[in-house]
C-alpha positions as YAML, in Angstrom:
chain: A
units: angstrom
residues:
- id: 1
  name: MET
  ca: [-67.14, 109.15, 50.50]
- id: 2
  name: SER
  ca: [-67.31, 109.49, 46.74]
- id: 3
  name: ILE
  ca: [-67.42, 106.50, 44.44]
- id: 4
  name: ILE
  ca: [-64.01, 107.52, 43.05]
- id: 5
  name: ASN
  ca: [-62.38, 107.02, 46.43]
- id: 6
  name: LEU
  ca: [-64.00, 103.67, 47.16]
- id: 7
  name: PRO
  ca: [-61.34, 101.52, 45.48]
- id: 8
  name: PHE
  ca: [-58.66, 103.25, 47.55]
- id: 9
  name: ALA
  ca: [-60.74, 102.66, 50.68]
- id: 10
  name: GLY
  ca: [-60.85, 98.97, 49.76]
- id: 11
  name: LEU
  ca: [-57.07, 98.90, 49.41]
- id: 12
  name: GLU
  ca: [-56.46, 100.64, 52.71]
- id: 13
  name: LEU
  ca: [-59.12, 98.78, 54.67]
- id: 14
  name: GLY
  ca: [-58.09, 95.41, 53.27]
- id: 15
  name: PHE
  ca: [-54.44, 95.96, 54.15]
- id: 16
  name: ALA
  ca: [-55.25, 97.30, 57.64]
- id: 17
  name: VAL
  ca: [-57.69, 94.51, 58.54]
- id: 18
  name: SER
  ca: [-55.40, 91.76, 57.26]
- id: 19
  name: LEU
  ca: [-52.42, 93.24, 59.14]
- id: 20
  name: ALA
  ca: [-54.36, 93.78, 62.37]
- id: 21
  name: CYS
  ca: [-55.89, 90.31, 62.29]
- id: 22
  name: SER
  ca: [-52.50, 88.73, 61.55]
- id: 23
  name: LEU
  ca: [-50.93, 90.51, 64.52]
- id: 24
  name: LEU
  ca: [-53.87, 89.50, 66.71]
- id: 25
  name: LEU
  ca: [-53.43, 85.85, 65.76]
- id: 26
  name: VAL
  ca: [-49.76, 86.06, 66.74]
- id: 27
  name: LEU
  ca: [-50.48, 87.78, 70.06]
- id: 28
  name: THR
  ca: [-53.20, 85.28, 71.03]
- id: 29
  name: THR
  ca: [-51.24, 82.14, 70.15]
- id: 30
  name: ARG
  ca: [-51.43, 80.84, 73.72]
- id: 31
  name: TRP
  ca: [-55.21, 80.58, 73.38]
- id: 32
  name: HIS
  ca: [-55.42, 78.81, 70.01]
- id: 33
  name: GLY
  ca: [-51.91, 77.36, 69.71]
- id: 34
  name: ARG
  ca: [-53.09, 73.93, 70.81]
- id: 35
  name: TYR
  ca: [-54.82, 73.63, 67.46]
- id: 36
  name: SER
  ca: [-53.06, 76.13, 65.19]
- id: 37
  name: LEU
  ca: [-49.33, 75.67, 65.83]
- id: 38
  name: ASP
  ca: [-47.40, 74.06, 62.98]
- id: 39
  name: ALA
  ca: [-45.18, 71.06, 63.63]
- id: 40
  name: THR
  ca: [-41.40, 71.46, 63.35]
- id: 41
  name: HIS
  ca: [-40.66, 67.95, 62.07]
- id: 42
  name: GLY
  ca: [-41.16, 66.48, 58.60]
- id: 43
  name: VAL
  ca: [-39.35, 66.37, 55.26]
- id: 44
  name: GLN
  ca: [-40.73, 69.80, 54.28]
- id: 45
  name: LYS
  ca: [-40.25, 71.50, 57.67]
- id: 46
  name: PHE
  ca: [-37.37, 73.93, 58.11]
- id: 47
  name: HIS
  ca: [-38.56, 76.23, 60.90]
- id: 48
  name: LEU
  ca: [-37.42, 75.60, 64.47]
- id: 49
  name: THR
  ca: [-40.17, 77.35, 66.45]
- id: 50
  name: PRO
  ca: [-43.82, 76.19, 66.49]
- id: 51
  name: THR
  ca: [-45.76, 78.89, 64.61]
- id: 52
  name: PRO
  ca: [-49.49, 79.50, 64.01]
- id: 53
  name: ARG
  ca: [-50.46, 78.39, 60.51]
- id: 54
  name: ILE
  ca: [-53.88, 80.05, 60.22]
- id: 55
  name: GLY
  ca: [-52.86, 83.25, 58.42]
- id: 56
  name: GLY
  ca: [-55.50, 82.50, 55.80]
- id: 57
  name: ALA
  ca: [-58.16, 83.57, 58.31]
- id: 58
  name: ALA
  ca: [-56.71, 87.10, 58.37]
- id: 59
  name: ILE
  ca: [-56.75, 87.27, 54.57]
- id: 60
  name: MET
  ca: [-60.33, 86.00, 54.34]
- id: 61
  name: LEU
  ca: [-61.52, 88.55, 56.90]
- id: 62
  name: GLY
  ca: [-59.70, 91.34, 55.09]
- id: 63
  name: LEU
  ca: [-61.38, 90.38, 51.81]
- id: 64
  name: TRP
  ca: [-64.88, 90.26, 53.26]
- id: 65
  name: LEU
  ca: [-64.56, 93.63, 54.99]
- id: 66
  name: SER
  ca: [-63.05, 95.18, 51.85]
- id: 67
  name: LEU
  ca: [-66.08, 93.96, 49.94]
- id: 68
  name: GLY
  ca: [-68.31, 96.31, 51.90]
- id: 69
  name: VAL
  ca: [-66.57, 99.50, 50.72]
- id: 70
  name: LEU
  ca: [-65.98, 98.58, 47.08]
- id: 71
  name: PRO
  ca: [-68.00, 100.08, 44.21]
- id: 72
  name: PRO
  ca: [-71.03, 98.02, 43.06]
- id: 73
  name: GLN
  ca: [-69.24, 96.79, 39.93]
- id: 74
  name: GLN
  ca: [-66.41, 95.30, 41.98]
- id: 75
  name: GLN
  ca: [-68.80, 93.91, 44.58]
- id: 76
  name: GLU
  ca: [-70.62, 92.04, 41.82]
- id: 77
  name: LEU
  ca: [-67.33, 90.50, 40.75]
- id: 78
  name: LEU
  ca: [-65.87, 89.74, 44.18]
- id: 79
  name: LEU
  ca: [-68.92, 88.47, 46.10]
- id: 80
  name: PRO
  ca: [-69.50, 85.25, 44.11]
- id: 81
  name: VAL
  ca: [-65.76, 84.58, 44.10]
- id: 82
  name: LEU
  ca: [-65.54, 84.85, 47.89]
- id: 83
  name: VAL
  ca: [-68.62, 82.67, 48.36]
- id: 84
  name: SER
  ca: [-67.21, 80.07, 45.97]
- id: 85
  name: SER
  ca: [-63.82, 80.09, 47.68]
- id: 86
  name: MET
  ca: [-65.28, 78.76, 50.91]
- id: 87
  name: PRO
  ca: [-64.92, 75.00, 50.13]
- id: 88
  name: ALA
  ca: [-61.24, 75.43, 49.26]
- id: 89
  name: PHE
  ca: [-60.62, 77.65, 52.29]
- id: 90
  name: VAL
  ca: [-62.59, 75.55, 54.80]
- id: 91
  name: PHE
  ca: [-60.99, 72.25, 53.78]
- id: 92
  name: GLY
  ca: [-57.56, 73.87, 53.92]
- id: 93
  name: LEU
  ca: [-58.25, 75.43, 57.31]
- id: 94
  name: ALA
  ca: [-59.53, 72.08, 58.58]
- id: 95
  name: GLU
  ca: [-56.20, 70.54, 57.60]
- id: 96
  name: ASP
  ca: [-54.39, 73.35, 59.44]
- id: 97
  name: LEU
  ca: [-56.33, 72.64, 62.63]
- id: 98
  name: THR
  ca: [-56.72, 68.84, 62.52]
- id: 99
  name: ARG
  ca: [-53.87, 67.58, 60.25]
- id: 100
  name: ASN
  ca: [-56.40, 64.97, 59.12]
- id: 101
  name: VAL
  ca: [-57.73, 66.06, 55.71]
- id: 102
  name: SER
  ca: [-56.42, 64.07, 52.77]
- id: 103
  name: VAL
  ca: [-54.73, 65.61, 49.73]
- id: 104
  name: ARG
  ca: [-57.48, 64.17, 47.52]
- id: 105
  name: ALA
  ca: [-60.23, 65.79, 49.62]
- id: 106
  name: ARG
  ca: [-58.50, 69.17, 49.44]
- id: 107
  name: LEU
  ca: [-58.00, 68.87, 45.68]
- id: 108
  name: LEU
  ca: [-61.67, 68.02, 45.19]
- id: 109
  name: ALA
  ca: [-62.63, 70.95, 47.42]
- id: 110
  name: THR
  ca: [-60.67, 73.41, 45.29]
- id: 111
  name: MET
  ca: [-62.24, 71.97, 42.15]
- id: 112
  name: ALA
  ca: [-65.67, 72.22, 43.78]
- id: 113
  name: SER
  ca: [-64.96, 75.91, 44.39]
- id: 114
  name: GLY
  ca: [-64.36, 76.29, 40.67]
- id: 115
  name: VAL
  ca: [-67.64, 74.58, 39.78]
- id: 116
  name: CYS
  ca: [-69.46, 76.70, 42.34]
- id: 117
  name: CYS
  ca: [-68.00, 79.89, 40.89]
- id: 118
  name: TRP
  ca: [-69.14, 78.86, 37.42]
- id: 119
  name: GLY
  ca: [-72.62, 78.26, 38.81]
- id: 120
  name: LEU
  ca: [-72.73, 81.76, 40.33]
- id: 121
  name: THR
  ca: [-71.09, 83.67, 37.48]
- id: 122
  name: GLY
  ca: [-71.44, 81.61, 34.32]
- id: 123
  name: VAL
  ca: [-67.74, 82.21, 33.63]
- id: 124
  name: THR
  ca: [-65.60, 79.39, 32.19]
- id: 125
  name: LEU
  ca: [-62.55, 78.96, 30.00]
- id: 126
  name: ILE
  ca: [-63.91, 78.81, 26.45]
- id: 127
  name: HIS
  ca: [-60.60, 78.93, 24.59]
- id: 128
  name: VAL
  ca: [-56.95, 78.32, 25.43]
- id: 129
  name: GLY
  ca: [-55.33, 78.89, 22.06]
- id: 130
  name: VAL
  ca: [-55.00, 75.18, 21.18]
- id: 131
  name: GLU
  ca: [-57.48, 74.37, 18.41]
- id: 132
  name: PRO
  ca: [-58.43, 70.75, 19.27]
- id: 133
  name: LEU
  ca: [-58.94, 71.71, 22.91]
- id: 134
  name: ASP
  ca: [-60.87, 74.84, 21.94]
- id: 135
  name: VAL
  ca: [-63.30, 72.66, 19.97]
- id: 136
  name: LEU
  ca: [-63.84, 70.52, 23.05]
- id: 137
  name: LEU
  ca: [-64.30, 73.58, 25.27]
- id: 138
  name: ALA
  ca: [-67.20, 74.69, 23.07]
- id: 139
  name: TRP
  ca: [-69.14, 71.93, 24.86]
- id: 140
  name: LEU
  ca: [-70.23, 73.43, 28.20]
- id: 141
  name: PRO
  ca: [-69.69, 70.36, 30.46]
- id: 142
  name: ALA
  ca: [-66.14, 69.99, 29.16]
- id: 143
  name: SER
  ca: [-65.51, 73.70, 29.65]
- id: 144
  name: VAL
  ca: [-66.76, 73.59, 33.25]
- id: 145
  name: LEU
  ca: [-64.70, 70.52, 34.13]
- id: 146
  name: PHE
  ca: [-61.57, 71.89, 32.47]
- id: 147
  name: THR
  ca: [-61.98, 75.22, 34.29]
- id: 148
  name: ALA
  ca: [-62.49, 73.48, 37.63]
- id: 149
  name: PHE
  ca: [-59.43, 71.30, 37.04]
- id: 150
  name: ALA
  ca: [-57.29, 74.30, 36.07]
- id: 151
  name: VAL
  ca: [-58.44, 76.33, 39.08]
- id: 152
  name: GLY
  ca: [-57.88, 73.41, 41.45]
- id: 153
  name: GLY
  ca: [-54.45, 72.83, 39.94]
- id: 154
  name: VAL
  ca: [-53.30, 76.41, 40.47]
- id: 155
  name: ALA
  ca: [-54.68, 76.46, 44.03]
- id: 156
  name: ASN
  ca: [-52.76, 73.30, 44.89]
- id: 157
  name: ALA
  ca: [-49.67, 74.64, 43.10]
- id: 158
  name: VAL
  ca: [-49.62, 77.65, 45.41]
- id: 159
  name: ASN
  ca: [-49.90, 75.29, 48.38]
- id: 160
  name: ILE
  ca: [-46.95, 73.26, 47.08]
- id: 161
  name: ILE
  ca: [-44.61, 76.26, 47.04]
- id: 162
  name: ASP
  ca: [-45.70, 77.39, 50.52]
- id: 163
  name: GLY
  ca: [-42.57, 76.37, 52.39]
- id: 164
  name: PHE
  ca: [-40.65, 79.45, 53.55]
- id: 165
  name: ASN
  ca: [-41.35, 82.91, 54.94]
- id: 166
  name: GLY
  ca: [-42.99, 85.05, 52.27]
- id: 167
  name: LEU
  ca: [-42.56, 82.50, 49.48]
- id: 168
  name: ALA
  ca: [-46.19, 81.73, 48.58]
- id: 169
  name: SER
  ca: [-47.67, 85.11, 49.49]
- id: 170
  name: GLY
  ca: [-44.88, 86.97, 47.67]
- id: 171
  name: THR
  ca: [-45.37, 84.82, 44.58]
- id: 172
  name: VAL
  ca: [-49.12, 85.50, 44.65]
- id: 173
  name: LEU
  ca: [-48.43, 89.23, 44.97]
- id: 174
  name: ILE
  ca: [-46.28, 89.06, 41.83]
- id: 175
  name: GLY
  ca: [-48.89, 87.08, 39.89]
- id: 176
  name: MET
  ca: [-51.85, 89.16, 41.07]
- id: 177
  name: ALA
  ca: [-50.08, 92.43, 40.28]
- id: 178
  name: ALA
  ca: [-49.32, 91.11, 36.80]
- id: 179
  name: LEU
  ca: [-53.01, 90.24, 36.27]
- id: 180
  name: GLY
  ca: [-53.98, 93.73, 37.45]
- id: 181
  name: MET
  ca: [-51.58, 95.43, 35.06]
- id: 182
  name: ILE
  ca: [-52.77, 93.27, 32.14]
- id: 183
  name: ALA
  ca: [-56.41, 94.09, 32.95]
- id: 184
  name: GLN
  ca: [-55.57, 97.79, 33.23]
- id: 185
  name: GLU
  ca: [-53.84, 97.74, 29.86]
- id: 186
  name: ALA
  ca: [-56.85, 95.92, 28.34]
- id: 187
  name: GLY
  ca: [-59.18, 98.67, 29.58]
- id: 188
  name: ASP
  ca: [-60.82, 96.54, 32.31]
- id: 189
  name: ALA
  ca: [-60.33, 98.95, 35.21]
- id: 190
  name: THR
  ca: [-62.87, 97.16, 37.41]
- id: 191
  name: LEU
  ca: [-61.03, 93.84, 37.33]
- id: 192
  name: ALA
  ca: [-57.66, 95.59, 37.61]
- id: 193
  name: GLN
  ca: [-58.68, 97.39, 40.81]
- id: 194
  name: LEU
  ca: [-60.04, 94.14, 42.21]
- id: 195
  name: CYS
  ca: [-56.68, 92.47, 41.62]
- id: 196
  name: PHE
  ca: [-54.95, 95.31, 43.46]
- id: 197
  name: VAL
  ca: [-57.39, 94.98, 46.39]
- id: 198
  name: VAL
  ca: [-56.41, 91.31, 46.71]
- id: 199
  name: CYS
  ca: [-52.76, 92.42, 46.58]
- id: 200
  name: ALA
  ca: [-53.35, 94.88, 49.43]
- id: 201
  name: VAL
  ca: [-55.05, 92.26, 51.61]
- id: 202
  name: THR
  ca: [-52.27, 89.77, 50.92]
- id: 203
  name: ALA
  ca: [-49.66, 92.42, 51.73]
- id: 204
  name: GLY
  ca: [-51.18, 92.87, 55.19]
- id: 205
  name: PHE
  ca: [-50.41, 89.24, 55.98]
- id: 206
  name: PHE
  ca: [-47.06, 89.40, 54.17]
- id: 207
  name: VAL
  ca: [-45.74, 92.06, 56.57]
- id: 208
  name: VAL
  ca: [-46.17, 89.66, 59.50]
- id: 209
  name: ASN
  ca: [-44.97, 86.60, 57.61]
- id: 210
  name: PHE
  ca: [-41.82, 88.04, 56.03]
- id: 211
  name: PRO
  ca: [-39.02, 87.98, 57.01]
- id: 212
  name: PHE
  ca: [-39.39, 86.66, 60.56]
- id: 213
  name: GLY
  ca: [-42.21, 84.15, 60.00]
- id: 214
  name: LYS
  ca: [-44.38, 85.05, 62.98]
- id: 215
  name: LEU
  ca: [-47.48, 83.68, 61.22]
- id: 216
  name: PHE
  ca: [-47.78, 81.09, 58.46]
- id: 217
  name: LEU
  ca: [-50.21, 81.09, 55.55]
- id: 218
  name: GLY
  ca: [-51.32, 77.51, 56.15]
- id: 219
  name: ASP
  ca: [-53.25, 75.34, 53.74]
- id: 220
  name: GLY
  ca: [-56.36, 77.47, 54.16]
- id: 221
  name: GLY
  ca: [-54.54, 80.63, 53.13]
- id: 222
  name: ALA
  ca: [-52.61, 78.94, 50.32]
- id: 223
  name: TYR
  ca: [-55.75, 77.42, 48.80]
- id: 224
  name: LEU
  ca: [-57.61, 80.71, 49.19]
- id: 225
  name: LEU
  ca: [-54.92, 82.79, 47.47]
- id: 226
  name: GLY
  ca: [-54.36, 80.11, 44.84]
- id: 227
  name: PHE
  ca: [-58.07, 80.00, 44.05]
- id: 228
  name: LEU
  ca: [-58.27, 83.78, 43.81]
- id: 229
  name: LEU
  ca: [-55.22, 83.91, 41.54]
- id: 230
  name: ALA
  ca: [-56.67, 81.19, 39.30]
- id: 231
  name: TRP
  ca: [-60.21, 82.52, 39.10]
- id: 232
  name: LEU
  ca: [-59.19, 86.11, 38.42]
- id: 233
  name: SER
  ca: [-57.04, 84.68, 35.62]
- id: 234
  name: VAL
  ca: [-60.11, 82.97, 34.18]
- id: 235
  name: MET
  ca: [-62.13, 86.18, 34.50]
- id: 236
  name: LEU
  ca: [-59.38, 88.19, 32.81]
- id: 237
  name: VAL
  ca: [-59.50, 86.04, 29.67]
- id: 238
  name: TYR
  ca: [-63.31, 85.73, 29.72]
- id: 239
  name: ARG
  ca: [-63.91, 89.48, 30.03]
- id: 240
  name: ASN
  ca: [-61.11, 90.53, 27.67]
- id: 241
  name: PRO
  ca: [-60.97, 88.29, 24.56]
- id: 242
  name: GLN
  ca: [-57.98, 90.24, 23.24]
- id: 243
  name: VAL
  ca: [-55.88, 88.90, 26.15]
- id: 244
  name: SER
  ca: [-54.28, 85.56, 25.28]
- id: 245
  name: PRO
  ca: [-54.92, 82.67, 27.71]
- id: 246
  name: TRP
  ca: [-51.15, 82.18, 27.79]
- id: 247
  name: ALA
  ca: [-50.77, 85.52, 29.60]
- id: 248
  name: PRO
  ca: [-52.40, 84.48, 32.90]
- id: 249
  name: LEU
  ca: [-50.65, 81.12, 32.65]
- id: 250
  name: LEU
  ca: [-47.33, 82.97, 32.62]
- id: 251
  name: ALA
  ca: [-48.50, 85.25, 35.45]
- id: 252
  name: CYS
  ca: [-48.99, 82.06, 37.51]
- id: 253
  name: GLY
  ca: [-45.91, 80.49, 35.93]
- id: 254
  name: TYR
  ca: [-43.63, 79.61, 38.84]
- id: 255
  name: PRO
  ca: [-46.08, 77.57, 40.95]
- id: 256
  name: ILE
  ca: [-47.34, 75.83, 37.78]
- id: 257
  name: PHE
  ca: [-43.81, 74.97, 36.66]
- id: 258
  name: GLU
  ca: [-42.96, 73.69, 40.14]
- id: 259
  name: THR
  ca: [-46.05, 71.48, 40.25]
- id: 260
  name: VAL
  ca: [-45.66, 70.03, 36.74]
- id: 261
  name: PHE
  ca: [-41.98, 69.29, 37.28]
- id: 262
  name: THR
  ca: [-42.65, 67.77, 40.72]
- id: 263
  name: ILE
  ca: [-45.26, 65.39, 39.31]
- id: 264
  name: LEU
  ca: [-42.97, 64.32, 36.46]
- id: 265
  name: ARG
  ca: [-40.00, 63.95, 38.81]
- id: 266
  name: ARG
  ca: [-41.91, 61.76, 41.26]
- id: 267
  name: LEU
  ca: [-43.37, 59.60, 38.48]
- id: 268
  name: TRP
  ca: [-39.88, 59.18, 37.02]
- id: 269
  name: CYS
  ca: [-38.64, 58.07, 40.44]
- id: 270
  name: ARG
  ca: [-41.66, 55.73, 40.74]
- id: 271
  name: ARG
  ca: [-43.12, 57.62, 43.67]
- id: 272
  name: HIS
  ca: [-46.68, 58.73, 44.25]
- id: 273
  name: PRO
  ca: [-47.15, 62.28, 42.84]
- id: 274
  name: GLY
  ca: [-48.80, 63.40, 46.07]
- id: 275
  name: HIS
  ca: [-46.10, 62.05, 48.38]
- id: 276
  name: PRO
  ca: [-44.18, 64.93, 50.06]
- id: 277
  name: ASP
  ca: [-40.43, 65.22, 49.72]
- id: 278
  name: SER
  ca: [-37.66, 67.79, 50.16]
- id: 279
  name: TRP
  ca: [-36.67, 68.05, 46.51]
- id: 280
  name: HIS
  ca: [-38.65, 71.16, 45.62]
- id: 281
  name: LEU
  ca: [-36.65, 74.08, 44.27]
- id: 282
  name: HIS
  ca: [-37.16, 76.12, 47.43]
- id: 283
  name: SER
  ca: [-36.10, 73.19, 49.64]
- id: 284
  name: LEU
  ca: [-32.91, 72.70, 47.67]
- id: 285
  name: VAL
  ca: [-32.12, 76.41, 47.72]
- id: 286
  name: LYS
  ca: [-32.26, 76.22, 51.51]
- id: 287
  name: THR
  ca: [-30.11, 73.12, 51.95]
- id: 288
  name: ALA
  ca: [-27.61, 73.78, 49.11]
- id: 289
  name: LEU
  ca: [-27.17, 77.55, 49.15]
- id: 290
  name: VAL
  ca: [-28.64, 79.32, 52.16]
- id: 291
  name: ALA
  ca: [-27.51, 76.76, 54.75]
- id: 292
  name: ARG
  ca: [-23.97, 76.93, 53.33]
- id: 293
  name: TYR
  ca: [-23.40, 80.61, 52.65]
- id: 294
  name: LEU
  ca: [-25.75, 82.27, 55.15]
- id: 295
  name: ARG
  ca: [-25.48, 79.94, 58.12]
- id: 296
  name: ALA
  ca: [-24.38, 82.82, 60.38]
- id: 297
  name: LEU
  ca: [-27.86, 84.35, 60.14]
- id: 298
  name: PRO
  ca: [-30.63, 83.47, 62.62]
- id: 299
  name: ALA
  ca: [-32.85, 80.59, 61.47]
- id: 300
  name: PRO
  ca: [-35.91, 82.75, 60.57]
- id: 301
  name: LEU
  ca: [-33.77, 85.00, 58.38]
- id: 302
  name: ARG
  ca: [-32.16, 81.99, 56.69]
- id: 303
  name: ASN
  ca: [-35.63, 80.72, 55.84]
- id: 304
  name: ALA
  ca: [-36.61, 84.15, 54.52]
- id: 305
  name: CYS
  ca: [-33.54, 84.31, 52.27]
- id: 306
  name: VAL
  ca: [-34.91, 81.41, 50.21]
- id: 307
  name: SER
  ca: [-37.91, 83.39, 48.99]
- id: 308
  name: PRO
  ca: [-36.15, 86.09, 46.89]
- id: 309
  name: VAL
  ca: [-34.58, 83.39, 44.70]
- id: 310
  name: SER
  ca: [-38.00, 81.95, 43.92]
- id: 311
  name: TRP
  ca: [-39.49, 85.42, 43.46]
- id: 312
  name: LEU
  ca: [-36.98, 86.04, 40.68]
- id: 313
  name: VAL
  ca: [-38.07, 82.82, 38.99]
- id: 314
  name: ALA
  ca: [-41.69, 84.01, 39.31]
- id: 315
  name: LEU
  ca: [-40.97, 87.57, 38.19]
- id: 316
  name: VAL
  ca: [-39.56, 86.70, 34.76]
- id: 317
  name: PRO
  ca: [-42.68, 84.96, 33.38]
- id: 318
  name: ALA
  ca: [-44.95, 87.53, 35.06]
- id: 319
  name: MET
  ca: [-43.14, 90.42, 33.35]
- id: 320
  name: THR
  ca: [-43.31, 88.56, 30.05]
- id: 321
  name: ALA
  ca: [-47.07, 88.15, 30.49]
- id: 322
  name: VAL
  ca: [-47.53, 91.89, 31.08]
- id: 323
  name: ARG
  ca: [-45.34, 92.86, 28.14]
- id: 324
  name: PHE
  ca: [-46.90, 90.51, 25.55]
- id: 325
  name: ALA
  ca: [-50.41, 89.94, 26.93]
- id: 326
  name: SER
  ca: [-52.04, 90.05, 23.48]
- id: 327
  name: VAL
  ca: [-49.30, 88.33, 21.46]
- id: 328
  name: PRO
  ca: [-49.81, 84.53, 21.66]
- id: 329
  name: GLU
  ca: [-46.65, 83.68, 19.73]
- id: 330
  name: ALA
  ca: [-44.43, 85.70, 22.07]
- id: 331
  name: LEU
  ca: [-46.23, 84.30, 25.10]
- id: 332
  name: LEU
  ca: [-45.73, 80.71, 23.95]
- id: 333
  name: GLN
  ca: [-42.02, 81.40, 23.53]
- id: 334
  name: GLY
  ca: [-42.11, 83.01, 26.98]
- id: 335
  name: VAL
  ca: [-43.62, 79.85, 28.48]
- id: 336
  name: LEU
  ca: [-40.85, 77.70, 27.01]
- id: 337
  name: ALA
  ca: [-38.11, 80.17, 27.98]
- id: 338
  name: SER
  ca: [-39.45, 80.57, 31.53]
- id: 339
  name: PHE
  ca: [-39.71, 76.83, 32.04]
- id: 340
  name: LEU
  ca: [-36.14, 76.44, 30.78]
- id: 341
  name: LEU
  ca: [-35.11, 79.14, 33.25]
- id: 342
  name: TYR
  ca: [-36.77, 77.18, 36.04]
- id: 343
  name: LEU
  ca: [-35.00, 73.98, 34.96]
- id: 344
  name: SER
  ca: [-31.67, 75.81, 34.71]
- id: 345
  name: VAL
  ca: [-31.98, 77.22, 38.21]
- id: 346
  name: TYR
  ca: [-33.06, 73.82, 39.51]
- id: 347
  name: SER
  ca: [-30.07, 72.12, 37.83]
- id: 348
  name: PHE
  ca: [-27.68, 74.70, 39.26]
- id: 349
  name: VAL
  ca: [-29.04, 74.24, 42.77]
- id: 350
  name: VAL
  ca: [-28.92, 70.43, 42.50]
- id: 351
  name: SER
  ca: [-25.29, 70.68, 41.41]
- id: 352
  name: ALA
  ca: [-24.55, 72.87, 44.42]
- id: 353
  name: TRP
  ca: [-26.35, 70.35, 46.65]
- id: 354
  name: TRP
  ca: [-24.22, 67.46, 45.31]
- id: 355
  name: ALA
  ca: [-21.05, 69.48, 45.79]
- id: 356
  name: ARG
  ca: [-22.02, 70.26, 49.37]
- id: 357
  name: ARG
  ca: [-22.86, 66.61, 50.02]
- id: 358
  name: ARG
  ca: [-19.49, 65.44, 48.69]
- id: 359
  name: HIS
  ca: [-17.75, 68.05, 50.82]
- id: 360
  name: LYS
  ca: [-19.55, 66.84, 53.93]
- id: 361
  name: ARG
  ca: [-18.75, 63.22, 53.18]
- id: 362
  name: SER
  ca: [-15.09, 64.06, 52.70]
- id: 363
  name: ALA
  ca: [-15.01, 66.03, 55.94]
- id: 364
  name: ARG
  ca: [-16.67, 63.20, 57.87]
- id: 365
  name: LEU
  ca: [-14.32, 60.64, 56.36]
- id: 366
  name: ALA
  ca: [-11.28, 62.74, 57.24]
- id: 367
  name: ALA
  ca: [-12.57, 63.18, 60.79]
- id: 368
  name: SER
  ca: [-13.21, 59.46, 61.19]
- id: 369
  name: LEU
  ca: [-9.73, 58.55, 59.92]
- id: 370
  name: SER
  ca: [-8.09, 60.93, 62.34]
- id: 371
  name: ALA
  ca: [-10.20, 59.88, 65.33]
- id: 372
  name: PRO
  ca: [-9.18, 57.13, 67.81]
- id: 373
  name: LEU
  ca: [-10.61, 53.68, 67.04]
- id: 374
  name: SER
  ca: [-12.77, 53.81, 70.17]
- id: 375
  name: ASP
  ca: [-14.41, 57.01, 68.94]
- id: 376
  name: ILE
  ca: [-15.00, 55.52, 65.47]
- id: 377
  name: ALA
  ca: [-16.76, 52.54, 66.98]
- id: 378
  name: LEU
  ca: [-19.13, 54.79, 68.88]
- id: 379
  name: GLU
  ca: [-19.84, 57.21, 66.02]
- id: 380
  name: GLN
  ca: [-23.35, 57.03, 64.56]
- id: 381
  name: PRO
  ca: [-24.04, 58.23, 61.01]
- id: 382
  name: ASN
  ca: [-26.46, 61.08, 60.56]
- id: 383
  name: SER
  ca: [-28.73, 60.06, 57.65]
- id: 384
  name: SER
  ca: [-31.06, 63.05, 57.85]
- id: 385
  name: PHE
  ca: [-28.57, 65.86, 57.38]
- id: 386
  name: ILE
  ca: [-29.85, 66.56, 53.87]
- id: 387
  name: GLN
  ca: [-33.41, 67.31, 54.92]
- id: 388
  name: ARG
  ca: [-32.37, 69.45, 57.87]
- id: 389
  name: GLY
  ca: [-29.72, 71.32, 55.93]
- id: 390
  name: LEU
  ca: [-27.19, 70.91, 58.74]
...
C-alpha cells in the first residue's frame, strides 16, 4: 500500500472497526449487560429500554487500530493524544460500569489528560486573542493549567449534551469536520486528515446509535470524544498561528454555550452547578416539542428527533468558524451571534414548555370538574410529568 493511500485506509479501517465493535457490543449485551446497561430512571433519562452505555470502547478500539495504518506524520500526532486520553476515558468508563465515580474525579481526570498531553507533546495554548490573558499565558505554568482547564471543560461539555440518540456524537462530527476543514484551508493537511480519521471512527458508532439508540456513548465515550475535540483544537492553533483561537472555540460552540449557560442558570437558581436537572436545551426540546408534536412515533425515534434541532444550533457557529478562521473580529461577532442564537432557541422552547404545561393543567382541571366527587377524592396528582414528557 502506498503512503498516499494510507490516510484513506485509516478512514475505512477506523469506520469499519468502530461499527463492527459497536454491533458486537449490542449483540453480546446479555453477557455484559449486568454492568453496562444504562438505567431508565432519573431526571435526565428519557429512554424506556435498558441500553449498553459503553460505546466509547468501540471508538477507542477504532482509533488505536487506525493508528497502525496511518502515515508516520499522523502517527506522531495521534499516538501521544491517545495515550493522554486514557485517564479521561478510563474514569468515564468506570462511571459507566460502576455508577460510583464523582463528577469532580472525572473533571480532574480530563484535566490530567490535558497535562499529560502537554508533557508528551509540549503543546499548550500560548495566546487566545485577549491581551491581558496572553501576557499571563507567556508564563509556562499558567499556560499548562489554562490549557488543561480548557480541555477538561470541553470534554465535560460534550458529556453534558450527551442525552439523546446521536446528539453528542453528531455534534462532535460537526465540530471535528469544521476543525479538519480549517486545518486544510490553513495548509496543515496532516492535522486535517487526522481530524477526518476521528470523524470516520465516530461515524462507525453513530450508525448504531442513531436513530434507534441500540448503543449509548456513555461517559467514557463522551469524555474521549470531548478530549479529542478539545486537544485537536489546541493543536490547530498551535501549529497554525494564522488561525484565530476563536475559530476552534466556535467549532466547539454548542456544547460550550450549553455548559456556560447551565452553570449560570444553576447559580442563579442557587443550585450546585454540578447537580443534574432536566432543563438543558435538549431536554426541553423533548418535553416541549417532540413529546407534543411527534408523540405518535415510537419512543426511540422521538428521542432521535431531538438531535437535529441541536445539530442546527451547533452547525451555525461551526460554519462561521470555517468561513472566518483567520478573521478575529468576525469570529468574535460570530461568538456573540451564535450565543444569542442559542439563547433565542432556548427561550422559544421554554415558552413552548410553559404553554404545554398550562394546557395540561387546564385539561386536568376540566377533567376533575367534570368527574364525580368520588373520583376526585381518589385522584392523585402526577408531579413528575414534566421530566417524563408525558
